[in-house]
C-alpha positions in Angstrom: 0.2 8.7 -15.9 -3.0 7.7 -15.3 -5.2 7.8 -12.2 -8.6 6.1 -11.5 -11.3 6.3 -8.6 -12.0 3.1 -7.0 -15.6 1.4 -6.5 -15.8 0.0 -3.1 -17.3 -3.2 -4.2 -14.3 -3.7 -6.5 -12.0 -4.0 -3.6 -13.4 -7.2 -2.3 -13.2 -6.2 1.3 -14.7 -8.4 4.1 -14.4 -9.0 7.5 -11.7 -11.3 7.6 -9.6 -8.7 6.4 -10.4 -6.8 9.8 -10.1 -10.0 12.0 -6.7 -10.9 11.1 -5.1 -7.3 11.8 -7.0 -7.2 15.0 -5.6 -10.8 15.9 -8.6 -12.5 15.9 -8.9 -16.4 14.7 -11.4 -16.9 11.9 -14.8 -17.8 12.9 -13.9 -16.8 16.9 -14.7 -13.1 17.1 -15.6 -11.9 20.3 -18.4 -9.1 21.0 -19.0 -6.5 20.4 -16.1 -6.6 17.7 -18.3 -8.8 15.5 -20.9 -5.9 15.4 -18.2 -3.4 15.4 -16.3 -4.7 12.1 -20.0 -5.4 10.3 -20.4 -1.4 11.3 -17.0 -0.6 10.0 -17.4 -2.1 6.9 -20.8 -0.5 6.4 -19.7 3.3 7.4 -16.3 2.5 5.0 -18.3 1.6 1.9 -20.5 5.0 2.5 -17.1 7.1 3.0 -15.0 5.6 0.2 -13.6 8.0 -1.5 -10.4 5.7 -2.8 -8.4 6.7 -5.5 -5.3 5.2 -7.1 -2.9 5.7 -9.8 0.9 5.3 -11.2 3.4 6.8 -13.8 5.9 4.5 -15.6 9.5 5.6 -16.2 11.2 3.5 -19.0 14.7 2.4 -18.8 15.8 2.8 -15.0 19.2 2.7 -14.1 20.6 0.8 -11.3 24.0 1.1 -9.4 24.7 -1.5 -7.3 27.4 0.2 -5.1 24.8 1.9 -3.1 21.6 0.1 -4.0 20.3 3.0 -6.1 17.7 3.4 -8.8 17.9 6.3 -10.8 14.8 7.6 -12.8 14.1 11.1 -14.3 17.3 12.2 -13.0 16.1 11.1 -9.4 18.4 8.7 -7.4 16.1 6.3 -5.1 18.8 4.5 -2.3 16.2 2.1 -1.8 18.5 -0.1 0.4 19.4 -4.0 -0.4 16.3 -5.4 0.1 14.4 -3.6 -2.6 17.3 -3.1 -5.0 17.7 -7.3 -5.1 13.7 -7.5 -5.7 13.6 -4.7 -8.4 17.1 -4.6 -10.2 16.2 -6.4 -13.5 13.3 -4.2 -14.4 12.9 -2.9 -17.5 10.5 -0.4 -16.3 9.5 1.4 -13.0 6.3 2.3 -12.1 5.8 4.5 -9.2 2.2 4.9 -7.3 0.0 6.3 -5.0 -3.4 5.0 -3.7 -5.5 6.5 -0.9 -9.0 5.4 1.0 -9.6 9.2 0.9 -10.3 11.8 3.4 -13.9 11.3 4.3 -12.8 7.8 6.1 -9.6 9.5 7.8 -11.9 12.1 8.8 -14.3 9.9 10.7 -11.6 7.9 12.2 -10.4 11.3 13.9 -13.7 12.2 14.8 -14.4 8.8 16.6 -10.7 9.2 18.3 -12.0 13.1 19.6 -15.1 11.6 20.8 -13.3 9.0 23.2 -15.0 6.2 21.2 -11.7 4.8 21.2 -12.5 0.7 20.9 -14.9 1.5 17.4 -12.3 4.3 16.3 -9.7 1.4 16.3 -11.6 -0.8 14.4 -12.5 2.0 11.5 -8.7 3.0 11.7 -7.9 -1.0 10.7 -10.9 -0.5 8.1 -9.1 2.6 6.7 -5.8 0.9 6.4 -7.3 -2.2 4.5 -9.1 0.0 2.1 -5.9 1.8 1.3 -4.0 -1.5 1.0 -7.1 -3.0 -1.2 -6.7 0.3 -3.6 -3.1 -0.2 -3.9 -3.9 -4.0 -4.6 -6.3 -3.0 -7.3 -3.7 -0.8 -9.0 -1.3 -3.4 -8.9 -3.8 -5.6 -11.0 -4.3 -3.1 -13.4 -0.5 -2.5 -13.9 0.3 -6.1 -13.9 -2.3 -6.6 -16.7 -1.2 -3.6 -18.7 2.2 -5.2 -18.3 1.2 -8.4 -19.7 0.1 -6.6 -22.7 3.9 -6.1 -23.7 4.6 -9.7 -22.5 6.1 -8.6 -18.9 5.5 -9.2 -15.5 5.5 -7.2 -12.3 7.3 -7.1 -8.9 5.6 -6.8 -5.7 5.3 -3.3 -4.5 7.4 -1.6 -1.9 7.1 1.6 -0.2 9.5 4.0 1.5 10.1 3.0 5.0 10.1 -0.7 4.1 13.5 -1.9 5.3 16.4 -0.1 4.7 14.7 2.3 2.1 14.5 5.8 3.9 10.9 7.0 4.4 12.3 10.7 3.6 12.5 9.5 -0.2 8.7 10.1 -0.3 9.8 13.3 -1.5 11.6 12.1 -4.1 8.6 9.8 -5.4 6.2 12.8 -5.0 8.3 14.7 -6.8 7.1 12.8 -10.1 3.7 13.4 -9.8 1.7 16.9 -10.0 1.0 18.3 -6.6 -2.3 16.5 -4.7 -1.9 13.8 -7.3 -4.8 11.4 -6.0 -5.8 14.0 -3.5 -3.0 13.2 -1.7 -0.3 15.4 -0.3 2.9 15.1 2.0 4.1 16.9 4.6 7.4 18.1 5.7 7.8 15.0 7.7 7.3 12.8 4.9 3.3 11.8 6.2 0.9 11.5 3.7 -2.8 13.5 4.2 -4.8 11.5 4.2 -3.4 8.9 6.3 -4.9 6.0 5.0 -2.2 6.2 2.0 0.1 4.3 0.2 3.1 5.3 -2.1 5.6 3.2 -3.5 7.3 1.2 -6.5 6.9 -1.4 -8.7 9.4 -2.8 -11.3 8.1 -4.3 -14.4 10.2 -6.3 -16.7 10.1 -10.3 -17.9 12.0 -12.1 -15.0 10.1 -10.7 -11.9 7.6 -12.1 -9.9 4.7 -10.8 -7.7 4.3 -12.7 -4.5 1.5 -10.8 -2.8 3.3 -9.3 0.0 6.7 -8.0 0.6 6.5 -9.0 4.8 8.4 -12.1 3.9 11.5 -10.4 3.1 11.1 -8.3 6.2 11.8 -9.6 9.9 10.8 -6.6 11.7 9.6 -8.2 15.0 7.6 -5.4 16.2 5.1 -5.0 13.3 2.3 -7.4 14.1 0.7 -6.8 10.4 3.9 -8.1 9.2 3.8 -11.3 11.3 0.2 -12.1 9.9 1.4 -11.9 6.3 4.6 -14.0 7.2 2.3 -16.5 9.0 -0.3 -16.7 5.9 2.5 -17.5 3.9 3.9 -19.8 5.7 0.5 -21.7 5.8 0.1 -21.3 1.9 3.3 -23.2 1.0 
């Protein structure tokens, strides 16, 4: 089990990361959003308390009869989509990553003050920071796996496709209470809210593509649409 505090500069966050989620074309950001994005990045860099960590479970078992992954006597019913991506894994890494409480507090403060537009931009910045923290952690896991001649899958989180979000509780049971400063409510909501949890497969026949959104066709998820479009443009 390992845990890190992550430096904002190491996560390479820039304005374009926010622009695409806000729905703007590159170099076509209307004011005041250009200014808001710059201000949000400046604020988030100062508030950043990003932390991330993971635990590796060796010799996971896979039961195709109900698409279950079994580790540490825990049975994760991830659904077919996730199961098919990781069922050849030799090891399974479970992780938690967060942007930190100061960012979450600032977002709530803006909404309470009625500054909904800038609050939303800060909200997006917090989401990007949490996801970048998770991505930075995956880079670390990938590098460590490579030392053993292994590769990693993409990461998958409870709530993705058919994986019930309630299984956050199983995932969190693998970690000490308050690991990375993140706690879980009875309704499976993480606090700080700008946090990410999930699993990553580790094995010789896996591939990390950079996003899971190509596996999902939830047309109500704007972020998924953006990621699928990005992937199609690269092909």
